[in-house]
C-alpha positions in Angstrom: 3.6 0.6 11.2 7.1 2.0 11.6 10.1 0.4 9.9 13.8 1.0 10.3 13.9 3.8 7.7 10.3 4.8 7.2 6.7 4.1 7.9 3.6 2.4 6.4 0.5 4.5 7.0 -3.0 3.2 6.3 -5.4 5.6 4.5 -9.1 5.7 5.0 -9.7 3.0 2.4 -7.3 0.6 4.2 -4.5 1.0 1.6 -1.0 1.2 3.0 1.5 3.9 1.9 5.2 3.6 2.5 6.9 6.9 3.4 10.7 7.0 3.6 11.6 9.1 6.7 15.4 9.1 6.6 18.0 10.7 4.3 19.2 8.0 2.0 19.0 6.4 -1.4 16.1 4.9 -3.4 17.8 1.5 -2.9 17.7 1.6 0.9 14.1 2.9 0.8 13.0 0.1 -1.5 14.7 -2.6 0.6 13.1 -1.2 3.7 9.7 -1.1 2.2 9.9 -4.6 0.7 11.3 -6.1 4.0 8.4 -4.6 6.0 5.5 -4.5 3.5 2.1 -5.5 4.9 0.2 -8.4 3.4 -2.5 -6.2 2.0 -2.2 -3.7 -0.9 0.5 -1.0 -0.6 2.1 1.9 -2.4 5.7 2.9 -2.3 6.6 6.7 -2.1 10.0 8.2 -2.5 10.7 11.9 -3.2 7.0 12.6 -3.7 6.5 9.9 -6.4 4.3 6.9 -5.8 4.3 3.4 -7.3 2.2 0.4 -6.4 4.0 -2.5 -4.6 3.1 -5.7 -6.3 2.9 -9.0 -4.5 6.0 -10.6 -6.1 8.1 -7.5 -6.3 11.8 -7.6 -5.7 14.1 -4.5 -5.5 14.6 -4.3 -9.3 11.0 -4.6 -10.3 9.8 -2.0 -7.8 12.6 0.4 -8.8 11.7 0.0 -12.5 8.0 0.7 -11.8 8.8 3.7 -9.5 11.2 5.1 -12.1 8.6 4.8 -14.8 6.0 6.5 -12.7 8.5 9.2 -11.7 9.2 9.9 -15.4 5.5 10.1 -16.2 4.9 12.5 -13.3 7.8 14.7 -14.3 6.6 14.9 -17.9 3.1 15.9 -16.7 1.5 13.0 -18.5 -1.2 12.6 -15.8 -2.5 14.1 -12.6 -2.5 10.9 -10.5 0.2 12.3 -8.3 -2.0 15.2 -7.2 -4.9 12.9 -6.4 -2.7 10.5 -4.4 -1.0 13.3 -2.5 -4.4 14.5 -1.5 -5.1 11.1 -0.1 -1.9 11.1 2.0 -2.9 14.4 3.7 -6.1 12.9 5.1 
């Protein structure tokens, strides 16, 4: 499902992943993802870092979660990013 600035792709399990396709800011990506999110479970991706989109998310809450996940990924605290990137390639 294409959006103005990106795309939601469904993986084999039925989970949607938002991928930002334009050059821009995290703010514009978040607004595009939230404005176009599917009714089912979805993940937000920006600059290779994922974060789950929760049902009642607004721009601030999604940004805080994404930023926390980004920090964890950069610090090498877990290997979830590698697992999720593998799912996106399928």
